[in-house]
Biopython code that builds the backbone (N, CA, C, O; Angstrom):
import numpy as np
from Bio.PDB.StructureBuilder import StructureBuilder

atoms = [
    (1, "MET", "N", (7.975, -0.798, 7.623)),
    (1, "MET", "CA", (7.379, -2.010, 7.066)),
    (1, "MET", "C", (6.266, -1.634, 6.081)),
    (1, "MET", "O", (5.563, -0.639, 6.251)),
    (2, "GLU", "N", (6.141, -2.448, 5.075)),
    (2, "GLU", "CA", (5.070, -2.285, 4.091)),
    (2, "GLU", "C", (4.075, -3.429, 4.284)),
    (2, "GLU", "O", (4.390, -4.438, 4.914)),
    (3, "ILE", "N", (2.886, -3.261, 3.741)),
    (3, "ILE", "CA", (1.860, -4.300, 3.835)),
    (3, "ILE", "C", (1.697, -4.951, 2.467)),
    (3, "ILE", "O", (1.502, -4.268, 1.462)),
    (4, "ASP", "N", (1.779, -6.273, 2.440)),
    (4, "ASP", "CA", (1.517, -7.036, 1.219)),
    (4, "ASP", "C", (0.050, -6.785, 0.855)),
    (4, "ASP", "O", (-0.835, -7.096, 1.651)),
    (5, "PRO", "N", (-0.228, -6.227, -0.334)),
    (5, "PRO", "CA", (-1.613, -5.889, -0.670)),
    (5, "PRO", "C", (-2.508, -7.112, -0.876)),
    (5, "PRO", "O", (-3.733, -6.986, -0.877)),
    (6, "VAL", "N", (-1.916, -8.279, -1.049)),
    (6, "VAL", "CA", (-2.709, -9.478, -1.292)),
    (6, "VAL", "C", (-3.118, -10.148, 0.016)),
    (6, "VAL", "O", (-4.304, -10.386, 0.243)),
    (7, "CYS", "N", (-2.151, -10.452, 0.877)),
    (7, "CYS", "CA", (-2.454, -11.201, 2.106)),
    (7, "CYS", "C", (-2.426, -10.341, 3.365)),
    (7, "CYS", "O", (-2.778, -10.802, 4.451)),
    (8, "LYS", "N", (-2.001, -9.077, 3.210)),
    (8, "LYS", "CA", (-1.966, -8.100, 4.314)),
    (8, "LYS", "C", (-0.883, -8.366, 5.357)),
    (8, "LYS", "O", (-0.924, -7.790, 6.444)),
    (9, "MET", "N", (0.075, -9.221, 5.045)),
    (9, "MET", "CA", (1.197, -9.438, 5.961)),
    (9, "MET", "C", (2.170, -8.268, 5.875)),
    (9, "MET", "O", (2.247, -7.590, 4.850)),
    (10, "GLU", "N", (2.909, -8.034, 6.952)),
    (10, "GLU", "CA", (3.960, -7.021, 6.925)),
    (10, "GLU", "C", (5.172, -7.564, 6.185)),
    (10, "GLU", "O", (5.550, -8.725, 6.341)),
    (11, "VAL", "N", (5.773, -6.696, 5.376)),
    (11, "VAL", "CA", (6.947, -7.067, 4.588)),
    (11, "VAL", "C", (7.997, -5.978, 4.782)),
    (11, "VAL", "O", (7.690, -4.789, 4.692)),
    (12, "ASP", "N", (9.223, -6.385, 5.046)),
    (12, "ASP", "CA", (10.336, -5.442, 5.166)),
    (12, "ASP", "C", (10.837, -5.121, 3.759)),
    (12, "ASP", "O", (11.398, -5.993, 3.096)),
    (13, "PRO", "N", (10.644, -3.888, 3.292)),
    (13, "PRO", "CA", (11.055, -3.568, 1.917)),
    (13, "PRO", "C", (12.546, -3.764, 1.661)),
    (13, "PRO", "O", (12.941, -4.039, 0.528)),
    (14, "ALA", "N", (13.371, -3.629, 2.678)),
    (14, "ALA", "CA", (14.812, -3.807, 2.506)),
    (14, "ALA", "C", (15.170, -5.269, 2.242)),
    (14, "ALA", "O", (16.189, -5.559, 1.617)),
    (15, "ALA", "N", (14.332, -6.183, 2.719)),
    (15, "ALA", "CA", (14.622, -7.605, 2.575)),
    (15, "ALA", "C", (13.671, -8.314, 1.609)),
    (15, "ALA", "O", (13.824, -9.509, 1.359)),
    (16, "ALA", "N", (12.701, -7.596, 1.071)),
    (16, "ALA", "CA", (11.682, -8.224, 0.218)),
    (16, "ALA", "C", (12.300, -8.800, -1.052)),
    (16, "ALA", "O", (13.048, -8.122, -1.756)),
    (17, "GLN", "N", (11.982, -10.039, -1.329)),
    (17, "GLN", "CA", (12.472, -10.685, -2.548)),
    (17, "GLN", "C", (11.534, -10.426, -3.719)),
    (17, "GLN", "O", (11.954, -10.472, -4.875)),
    (18, "TRP", "N", (10.259, -10.151, -3.425)),
    (18, "TRP", "CA", (9.262, -9.997, -4.484)),
    (18, "TRP", "C", (8.637, -8.618, -4.398)),
    (18, "TRP", "O", (8.151, -8.206, -3.344)),
    (19, "LYS", "N", (8.653, -7.908, -5.522)),
    (19, "LYS", "CA", (8.023, -6.596, -5.570)),
    (19, "LYS", "C", (7.551, -6.316, -6.990)),
    (19, "LYS", "O", (8.057, -6.879, -7.961)),
    (20, "SER", "N", (6.570, -5.435, -7.080)),
    (20, "SER", "CA", (6.035, -5.022, -8.376)),
    (20, "SER", "C", (5.828, -3.519, -8.357)),
    (20, "SER", "O", (5.549, -2.930, -7.313)),
    (21, "GLU", "N", (5.964, -2.919, -9.503)),
    (21, "GLU", "CA", (5.705, -1.496, -9.667)),
    (21, "GLU", "C", (4.411, -1.364, -10.457)),
    (21, "GLU", "O", (4.246, -1.983, -11.508)),
    (22, "TYR", "N", (3.501, -0.554, -9.941)),
    (22, "TYR", "CA", (2.228, -0.337, -10.627)),
    (22, "TYR", "C", (1.803, 1.104, -10.391)),
    (22, "TYR", "O", (1.695, 1.544, -9.246)),
    (23, "LYS", "N", (1.564, 1.837, -11.468)),
    (23, "LYS", "CA", (1.180, 3.255, -11.391)),
    (23, "LYS", "C", (2.143, 4.049, -10.512)),
    (23, "LYS", "O", (1.723, 4.816, -9.645)),
    (24, "ASP", "N", (3.449, 3.852, -10.750)),
    (24, "ASP", "CA", (4.517, 4.576, -10.044)),
    (24, "ASP", "C", (4.568, 4.308, -8.547)),
    (24, "ASP", "O", (5.149, 5.097, -7.802)),
    (25, "VAL", "N", (3.973, 3.213, -8.093)),
    (25, "VAL", "CA", (4.040, 2.820, -6.681)),
    (25, "VAL", "C", (4.651, 1.425, -6.628)),
    (25, "VAL", "O", (4.285, 0.551, -7.413)),
    (26, "THR", "N", (5.585, 1.218, -5.696)),
    (26, "THR", "CA", (6.180, -0.102, -5.523)),
    (26, "THR", "C", (5.427, -0.846, -4.433)),
    (26, "THR", "O", (5.219, -0.324, -3.337)),
    (27, "TYR", "N", (5.024, -2.065, -4.745)),
    (27, "TYR", "CA", (4.325, -2.940, -3.802)),
    (27, "TYR", "C", (5.247, -4.098, -3.470)),
    (27, "TYR", "O", (5.950, -4.613, -4.339)),
    (28, "TYR", "N", (5.241, -4.507, -2.200)),
    (28, "TYR", "CA", (6.121, -5.575, -1.721)),
    (28, "TYR", "C", (5.277, -6.766, -1.296)),
    (28, "TYR", "O", (4.165, -6.612, -0.792)),
    (29, "PHE", "N", (5.834, -7.970, -1.513)),
    (29, "PHE", "CA", (5.084, -9.207, -1.266)),
    (29, "PHE", "C", (5.882, -10.170, -0.410)),
    (29, "PHE", "O", (7.112, -10.189, -0.447)),
    (30, "CYS", "N", (5.158, -10.972, 0.362)),
    (30, "CYS", "CA", (5.799, -11.930, 1.260)),
    (30, "CYS", "C", (6.190, -13.213, 0.529)),
    (30, "CYS", "O", (7.053, -13.956, 0.998)),
    (31, "ALA", "N", (5.558, -13.476, -0.621)),
    (31, "ALA", "CA", (5.788, -14.744, -1.324)),
    (31, "ALA", "C", (5.506, -14.571, -2.815)),
    (31, "ALA", "O", (4.802, -13.639, -3.205)),
    (32, "PRO", "N", (6.043, -15.451, -3.644)),
    (32, "PRO", "CA", (5.828, -15.320, -5.090)),
    (32, "PRO", "C", (4.360, -15.475, -5.490)),
    (32, "PRO", "O", (3.930, -14.895, -6.486)),
    (33, "GLY", "N", (3.593, -16.244, -4.732)),
    (33, "GLY", "CA", (2.172, -16.406, -5.054)),
    (33, "GLY", "C", (1.401, -15.108, -4.904)),
    (33, "GLY", "O", (0.516, -14.810, -5.706)),
    (34, "CYS", "N", (1.735, -14.337, -3.884)),
    (34, "CYS", "CA", (1.077, -13.043, -3.688)),
    (34, "CYS", "C", (1.442, -12.091, -4.819)),
    (34, "CYS", "O", (0.582, -11.369, -5.324)),
    (35, "LYS", "N", (2.712, -12.085, -5.221)),
    (35, "LYS", "CA", (3.137, -11.233, -6.327)),
    (35, "LYS", "C", (2.417, -11.635, -7.617)),
    (35, "LYS", "O", (1.964, -10.769, -8.366)),
    (36, "ALA", "N", (2.309, -12.920, -7.877)),
    (36, "ALA", "CA", (1.650, -13.400, -9.093)),
    (36, "ALA", "C", (0.174, -13.001, -9.101)),
    (36, "ALA", "O", (-0.355, -12.589, -10.133)),
    (37, "ALA", "N", (-0.487, -13.124, -7.951)),
    (37, "ALA", "CA", (-1.899, -12.747, -7.869)),
    (37, "ALA", "C", (-2.063, -11.254, -8.130)),
    (37, "ALA", "O", (-2.974, -10.848, -8.851)),
    (38, "PHE", "N", (-1.189, -10.437, -7.550)),
    (38, "PHE", "CA", (-1.242, -8.991, -7.753)),
    (38, "PHE", "C", (-0.976, -8.643, -9.214)),
    (38, "PHE", "O", (-1.700, -7.840, -9.802)),
    (39, "ASP", "N", (0.057, -9.241, -9.802)),
    (39, "ASP", "CA", (0.421, -8.927, -11.181)),
    (39, "ASP", "C", (-0.706, -9.289, -12.155)),
    (39, "ASP", "O", (-0.865, -8.643, -13.192)),
    (40, "LYS", "N", (-1.477, -10.309, -11.824)),
    (40, "LYS", "CA", (-2.576, -10.748, -12.686)),
    (40, "LYS", "C", (-3.720, -9.730, -12.684)),
    (40, "LYS", "O", (-4.349, -9.501, -13.717)),
    (41, "ASP", "N", (-3.989, -9.118, -11.521)),
    (41, "ASP", "CA", (-5.124, -8.187, -11.405)),
    (41, "ASP", "C", (-4.846, -7.151, -10.321)),
    (41, "ASP", "O", (-5.472, -7.192, -9.261)),
    (42, "PRO", "N", (-3.916, -6.218, -10.565)),
    (42, "PRO", "CA", (-3.538, -5.264, -9.513)),
    (42, "PRO", "C", (-4.698, -4.407, -9.018)),
    (42, "PRO", "O", (-4.771, -4.097, -7.829)),
    (43, "GLU", "N", (-5.598, -4.025, -9.906)),
    (43, "GLU", "CA", (-6.715, -3.172, -9.493)),
    (43, "GLU", "C", (-7.578, -3.833, -8.422)),
    (43, "GLU", "O", (-8.131, -3.150, -7.560)),
    (44, "LYS", "N", (-7.693, -5.133, -8.472)),
    (44, "LYS", "CA", (-8.483, -5.867, -7.463)),
    (44, "LYS", "C", (-7.953, -5.593, -6.064)),
    (44, "LYS", "O", (-8.730, -5.403, -5.128)),
    (45, "TYR", "N", (-6.634, -5.573, -5.920)),
    (45, "TYR", "CA", (-6.025, -5.405, -4.603)),
    (45, "TYR", "C", (-5.903, -3.947, -4.205)),
    (45, "TYR", "O", (-5.958, -3.623, -3.018)),
    (46, "ILE", "N", (-5.741, -3.070, -5.170)),
    (46, "ILE", "CA", (-5.697, -1.638, -4.874)),
    (46, "ILE", "C", (-7.087, -1.151, -4.461)),
    (46, "ILE", "O", (-7.216, -0.367, -3.521)),
    (47, "GLN", "N", (-8.117, -1.608, -5.156)),
    (47, "GLN", "CA", (-9.477, -1.202, -4.826)),
    (47, "GLN", "C", (-9.860, -1.653, -3.427)),
    (47, "GLN", "O", (-10.501, -0.902, -2.691)),
    (48, "SER", "N", (-9.478, -2.862, -3.049)),
    (48, "SER", "CA", (-9.835, -3.359, -1.711)),
    (48, "SER", "C", (-9.103, -2.568, -0.634)),
    (48, "SER", "O", (-9.600, -2.457, 0.487)),
    (49, "ASP", "N", (-7.932, -2.016, -0.948)),
    (49, "ASP", "CA", (-7.207, -1.171, 0.008)),
    (49, "ASP", "C", (-7.933, 0.157, 0.226)),
    (49, "ASP", "O", (-7.939, 0.697, 1.332)),
    (50, "ALA", "N", (-8.539, 0.671, -0.833)),
    (50, "ALA", "CA", (-9.171, 1.990, -0.765)),
    (50, "ALA", "C", (-10.508, 1.961, -0.030)),
    (50, "ALA", "O", (-10.997, 3.010, 0.390)),
    (51, "SER", "N", (-11.091, 0.811, 0.130)),
    (51, "SER", "CA", (-12.423, 0.745, 0.758)),
    (51, "SER", "C", (-12.361, 0.809, 2.269)),
    (51, "SER", "O", (-13.397, 0.765, 2.932)),
]
sb = StructureBuilder()
sb.init_structure("model")
sb.init_model(0)
sb.init_chain("A")
sb.init_seg("    ")
for serial, (resi, resn, name, xyz) in enumerate(atoms, 1):
    if name == "N":
        sb.init_residue(resn, " ", resi, " ")
    sb.init_atom(name, np.array(xyz, "f"), 0.0, 1.0, " ", f" {name:<3s}", serial, name[0])
structure = sb.get_structure()
């Protein structure tokens, strides 16, 4: 399972309908709103993961 970087829900990458590639890493999302938020400002969500 992967973690949606926006809402922190678990997402099954095999079944994920929404995903984005950023800096050679694939991120998976539970809903289109989470994907849209990530696509708008990916660094915001990556930085919060690193803290």
